[in-house]
VOPAGU-2260 file (C-alpha; in pm, 1 decimal, decimal comma):
REM VOPAGU-2260
SITE   aa  ch    i         X         Y         Z
SITE  MET   A    0   11994,0    7401,0    9417,5
SITE  GLY   A    1   11832,9    7303,3    9072,7
SITE  GLN   A    2   11441,0    7211,8    9056,3
SITE  GLY   A    3   11468,1    6824,4    8948,0
SITE  ARG   A    4   11685,9    6795,5    9280,7
SITE  ILE   A    5   11444,9    6990,3    9496,4
SITE  GLY   A    6   11156,0    6797,5    9365,8
SITE  GLN   A    7   11396,5    6478,8    9445,8
SITE  TRP   A    8   11437,6    6583,3    9857,2
SITE  LEU   A    9   10997,2    6674,4    9830,4
SITE  GLY   A   10   10934,7    6347,6    9719,1
SITE  LEU   A   11   11187,1    6204,5    9975,9
SITE  THR   A   12   11043,4    6444,4   10252,2
SITE  THR   A   13   10666,5    6311,9   10185,4
SITE  VAL   A   14   10746,9    5958,1   10186,6
SITE  ALA   A   15   10963,2    5964,8   10432,0
SITE  ILE   A   16   10651,9    6153,8   10657,6
SITE  PHE   A   17   10365,5    5884,8   10554,2
SITE  VAL   A   18   10649,8    5609,2   10570,1
SITE  LEU   A   19   10853,7    5634,1   10810,3
SITE  ILE   A   20   10731,3    5926,5   11105,4
SITE  VAL   A   21   10374,4    5877,0   11061,7
SITE  PRO   A   22   10347,2    5487,9   11190,3
SITE  LEU   A   23   10652,1    5604,4   11396,2
SITE  ALA   A   24   10454,5    5948,7   11607,3
SITE  PHE   A   25   10179,3    5775,2   11643,6
SITE  ALA   A   26   10314,9    5392,1   11766,9
SITE  ASP   A   27   10064,4    5417,9   12065,0
SITE  GLN   A   28    9743,4    5477,9   11901,3
SITE  ILE   A   29    9851,6    5259,6   11609,8
SITE  GLU   A   30    9927,0    4971,9   11896,5
SITE  GLY   A   31    9652,5    5040,3   12064,0
SITE  ILE   A   32    9361,3    5026,7   11682,5
SITE  ALA   A   33    9577,3    4711,0   11634,8
SITE  ASN   A   34    9507,9    4525,1   12001,4
SITE  ALA   A   35    9164,9    4682,5   11942,7
SITE  ALA   A   36    9106,0    4541,2   11535,1
SITE  VAL   A   37    9281,5    4175,8   11664,8
SITE  ALA   A   38    9029,2    4172,2   11945,1
SITE  LYS   A   39    8689,5    4316,5   11726,5
SITE  ALA   A   40    8800,9    4030,8   11466,5
SITE  GLU   A   41    8723,0    3760,9   11747,6
SITE  ASP   A   42    8380,3    3847,7   11763,3
SITE  ASN   A   43    8297,9    4013,4   11382,9
SITE  PRO   A   44    8615,8    3894,6   11186,2
SITE  VAL   A   45    8425,0    4013,9   10857,2
SITE  LEU   A   46    8367,3    4347,3   10975,6
SITE  VAL   A   47    8729,1    4365,4   11028,0
SITE  ALA   A   48    8816,6    4269,0   10678,0
SITE  VAL   A   49    8582,0    4501,7   10553,4
SITE  LEU   A   50    8748,7    4780,8   10707,9
SITE  ILE   A   51    9106,6    4657,0   10595,9
SITE  ILE   A   52    9006,3    4588,7   10242,9
SITE  LEU   A   53    8845,3    4936,4   10280,2
SITE  ALA   A   54    9128,5    5169,3   10435,9
SITE  LEU   A   55    9337,8    4982,5   10183,4
SITE  ALA   A   56    9116,9    5058,6    9911,6
SITE  LEU   A   57    9096,3    5452,0    9970,7
SITE  ASP   A   58    9478,3    5448,2    9988,8
SITE  ILE   A   59    9487,9    5626,8    9608,4
SITE  PHE   A   60    9251,6    5942,4    9758,9
SITE  LEU   A   61    9356,8    5947,9   10114,1
SITE  PRO   A   62    9770,0    5895,9   10279,8
SITE  VAL   A   63    9664,5    5553,1   10413,5
SITE  PRO   A   64    9987,8    5388,3   10596,3
SITE  ASN   A   65    9987,0    5053,5   10347,1
SITE  GLY   A   66   10262,1    4878,8   10528,5
SITE  VAL   A   67   10077,1    4923,9   10838,6
SITE  THR   A   68    9747,7    4756,5   10732,5
SITE  ASN   A   69    9942,1    4525,3   10516,0
SITE  THR   A   70   10125,5    4417,7   10821,5
SITE  LEU   A   71    9787,6    4429,8   11019,5
SITE  ALA   A   72    9605,4    4202,8   10802,3
SITE  GLY   A   73    9854,3    3915,6   10822,8
SITE  ALA   A   74    9889,2    3952,9   11188,9
SITE  ILE   A   75    9532,4    3899,0   11252,1
SITE  PHE   A   76    9398,1    3688,4   10993,2
SITE  GLY   A   77    9674,1    3457,9   10983,2
SITE  PHE   A   78    9855,9    3410,4   10626,1
SITE  ASP   A   79    9635,4    3232,8   10442,4
SITE  LEU   A   80    9336,0    3481,8   10513,1
SITE  GLY   A   81    9565,9    3772,5   10579,5
SITE  MET   A   82    9656,1    3754,8   10193,5
SITE  ALA   A   83    9363,1    3694,1   10078,7
SITE  VAL   A   84    9219,0    4054,5   10243,8
SITE  ILE   A   85    9548,0    4208,2   10148,6
SITE  TRP   A   86    9531,6    4111,4    9813,4
SITE  THR   A   87    9133,6    4254,1    9771,7
SITE  GLY   A   88    9222,6    4557,6    9916,1
SITE  LEU   A   89    9527,9    4663,2    9661,3
SITE  MET   A   90    9269,9    4521,3    9390,6
SITE  ALA   A   91    9009,4    4743,1    9491,4
SITE  ALA   A   92    9299,2    5041,6    9515,5
SITE  SER   A   93    9424,6    4957,8    9191,8
SITE  LEU   A   94    9091,7    4918,2    8966,8
SITE  MET   A   95    8981,3    5306,1    9152,7
SITE  GLY   A   96    9312,4    5416,7    9063,8
SITE  TYR   A   97    9280,8    5275,5    8673,1
SITE  GLY   A   98    8961,2    5446,8    8676,4
SITE  ALA   A   99    8994,4    5782,2    8781,9
SITE  GLY   A  100    9291,4    5814,4    8518,5
SITE  ALA   A  101    9074,8    5701,4    8257,7
SITE  LEU   A  102    8844,7    5991,0    8388,0
SITE  ALA   A  103    9154,0    6209,9    8479,6
SITE  ALA   A  104    8986,0    6430,2    8237,5
SITE  ARG   A  105    8631,6    6470,0    8428,1
SITE  PRO   A  106    8566,5    6694,9    8720,6
SITE  LEU   A  107    8496,2    6445,6    8968,2
SITE  ALA   A  108    8860,4    6265,3    8927,0
SITE  ARG   A  109    8979,7    6630,4    8941,4
SITE  ARG   A  110    8805,7    6713,4    9236,4
SITE  LEU   A  111    8917,1    6371,4    9407,5
SITE  LEU   A  112    9240,2    6416,0    9351,3
SITE  GLY   A  113    9360,2    6737,0    9256,7
SITE  GLU   A  114    9529,9    6927,5    9031,5
SITE  GLU   A  115    9843,6    6828,6    9133,5
SITE  GLU   A  116    9813,7    6522,3    9161,2
SITE  LEU   A  117    9695,5    6426,2    8793,8
SITE  ALA   A  118    9956,3    6680,6    8664,8
SITE  ARG   A  119   10203,0    6436,9    8837,2
SITE  ALA   A  120   10013,0    6110,2    8697,6
SITE  HIS   A  121   10036,6    6276,4    8362,1
SITE  ARG   A  122   10394,9    6275,9    8406,5
SITE  PHE   A  123   10482,6    5947,8    8501,9
SITE  ALA   A  124   10224,3    5804,5    8209,8
SITE  LYS   A  125   10500,1    5918,5    7936,4
SITE  GLY   A  126   10747,8    5662,8    8069,8
SITE  LEU   A  127   10508,7    5368,0    8181,3
SITE  GLY   A  128   10510,2    5021,9    8110,2
SITE  PRO   A  129   10415,4    4696,9    8183,6
SITE  LEU   A  130   10781,5    4656,9    8453,3
SITE  VAL   A  131   10731,5    4988,8    8601,5
SITE  LEU   A  132   10330,2    4914,1    8690,2
SITE  ILE   A  133   10477,9    4565,2    8833,5
SITE  LEU   A  134   10764,0    4666,2    9009,7
SITE  SER   A  135   10590,9    5012,0    9146,8
SITE  ARG   A  136   10381,5    4783,8    9339,0
SITE  PRO   A  137   10543,9    4757,9    9681,1
SITE  VAL   A  138   10605,0    5122,4    9670,1
SITE  PRO   A  139   10462,7    5442,7    9878,8
SITE  VAL   A  140   10337,3    5719,2    9611,9
SITE  PHE   A  141   10471,2    5545,4    9314,6
SITE  ALA   A  142   10166,8    5266,6    9348,5
SITE  GLU   A  143    9908,7    5452,8    9323,1
SITE  LEU   A  144   10065,7    5696,6    9054,9
SITE  ALA   A  145   10129,3    5413,4    8851,4
SITE  THR   A  146    9751,6    5314,0    8820,8
SITE  LEU   A  147    9652,8    5661,1    8770,1
SITE  ALA   A  148    9879,6    5665,6    8470,6
SITE  ALA   A  149    9790,2    5337,5    8366,7
SITE  GLY   A  150    9425,8    5466,9    8307,8
SITE  MET   A  151    9568,4    5786,4    8108,3
SITE  SER   A  152    9745,8    5637,3    7893,8
SITE  ALA   A  153    9495,1    5423,6    7830,6
SITE  MET   A  154    9667,6    5061,2    7874,6
SITE  PRO   A  155    9433,5    4768,5    7816,4
SITE  PHE   A  156    9229,9    4699,4    8074,6
SITE  ARG   A  157    9287,3    4286,6    8041,4
SITE  LEU   A  158    9637,7    4361,0    8096,0
SITE  PHE   A  159    9658,6    4600,7    8362,6
SITE  LEU   A  160    9437,1    4335,5    8588,7
SITE  LEU   A  161    9670,5    4055,7    8494,6
SITE  LEU   A  162    9988,4    4251,6    8587,7
SITE  THR   A  163    9818,9    4426,8    8893,9
SITE  GLY   A  164    9685,6    4082,4    9005,9
SITE  LEU   A  165    9966,7    3916,9    8962,6
SITE  ALA   A  166   10231,3    4207,1    9152,4
SITE  ASN   A  167    9953,1    4200,6    9439,6
SITE  LEU   A  168    9953,6    3893,0    9476,0
SITE  ALA   A  169   10319,6    3847,5    9529,4
SITE  VAL   A  170   10306,0    4224,1    9796,7
SITE  ALA   A  171   10004,2    4034,3    9938,7
SITE  PHE   A  172   10203,2    3729,2    9990,4
SITE  VAL   A  173   10517,5    3916,5   10126,2
SITE  PHE   A  174   10353,9    4111,6   10381,8
SITE  ALA   A  175   10085,6    3874,2   10518,9
SITE  GLY   A  176   10361,5    3658,6   10589,7
SITE  ILE   A  177   10532,0    3862,3   10830,5
SITE  GLY   A  178   10182,6    4026,5   10959,8
SITE  ALA   A  179   10157,4    3624,5   11062,0
SITE  ALA   A  180   10512,1    3524,8   11155,4
SITE  ALA   A  181   10484,6    3839,6   11404,7
SITE  MET   A  182   10241,6    3746,7   11562,0
SITE  SER   A  183   10297,1    3440,0   11660,6
SITE  THR   A  184   10663,1    3509,1   11747,6
SITE  GLN   A  185   10480,0    3819,1   11946,2
SITE  SER   A  186   10795,2    4019,9   11788,5
SITE  GLY   A  187   10727,6    4390,4   11783,0
SITE  THR   A  188   11071,0    4445,7   11531,0
SITE  LEU   A  189   10940,1    4164,6   11305,3
SITE  GLY   A  190   10589,6    4388,0   11303,1
SITE  LEU   A  191   10795,9    4700,5   11255,9
SITE  VAL   A  192   10995,1    4561,1   10955,5
SITE  GLY   A  193   10673,8    4458,7   10748,5
SITE  ALA   A  194   10500,3    4828,4   10846,0
SITE  VAL   A  195   10799,4    5094,5   10770,3
SITE  GLY   A  196   11101,0    4889,4   10700,1
SITE  LEU   A  197   10956,6    4706,4   10423,7
SITE  PRO   A  198   10803,1    4995,6   10245,0
SITE  LEU   A  199   11103,0    5218,5   10281,7
SITE  ALA   A  200   11369,9    4950,0   10104,4
SITE  ALA   A  201   11101,5    4916,2    9834,2
SITE  TRP   A  202   11043,0    5309,1    9794,8
SITE  LEU   A  203   11456,4    5373,4    9790,4
SITE  ALA   A  204   11496,4    5030,1    9571,2
SITE  TYR   A  205   11224,0    5185,2    9327,3
SITE  ARG   A  206   11378,9    5512,1    9288,7
SITE  TRP   A  207   11757,7    5422,8    9239,8
SITE  TRP   A  208   11621,5    5162,2    8940,4
SITE  HIS   A  209   11373,9    5415,7    8753,7
SITE  GLN   A  210   11697,4    5676,0    8822,9
SITE  ARG   A  211   11929,9    5433,5    8662,9
SITE  ARG   A  212   11656,9    5355,5    8369,9
SITE  GLY   A  213   11613,2    5726,8    8316,1
């Protein structure tokens, strides 16, 4: 088995762990957190919104299952406010990724991200273009790599802000809709689609498109 094939399997395994296995393995704990967040949001919605935004923002550095967090935001706050919360968190992560990529040569960025993650972003930056940045937004792993790569490749900040702003708005629209619908219909299946199914489908579709493009 060649190194390229090994790399593909490692990538698939990584995504499966964070997108599929983690939400399913900790389903009871996630449900408990979700129920607690819903209850807390009735008393202090601002605090819950801030915590969700913080979790989404830290995804650039930590393995946060965004599908779960995004769907939860829609379920707690409904479609309109949920979309705003999701978009704010995604934009914070995008800006942090761009900044970390722009500062990649500095020791702080290396300590926060690690040499391996920076090396992957450098490779990704070679083929980065506006379309790649847009299409990667809902894709686990690639979304973070794309923002790092945009900073490394010195993509004009205004262009980066426009592209990620619009693409993240589309992602927020979809997840807020799924979360709100899951809550209003009390559908665990629909919630699972947003938490697990959609991120996994986005990753598989992006891998297929990226391989054909390459």
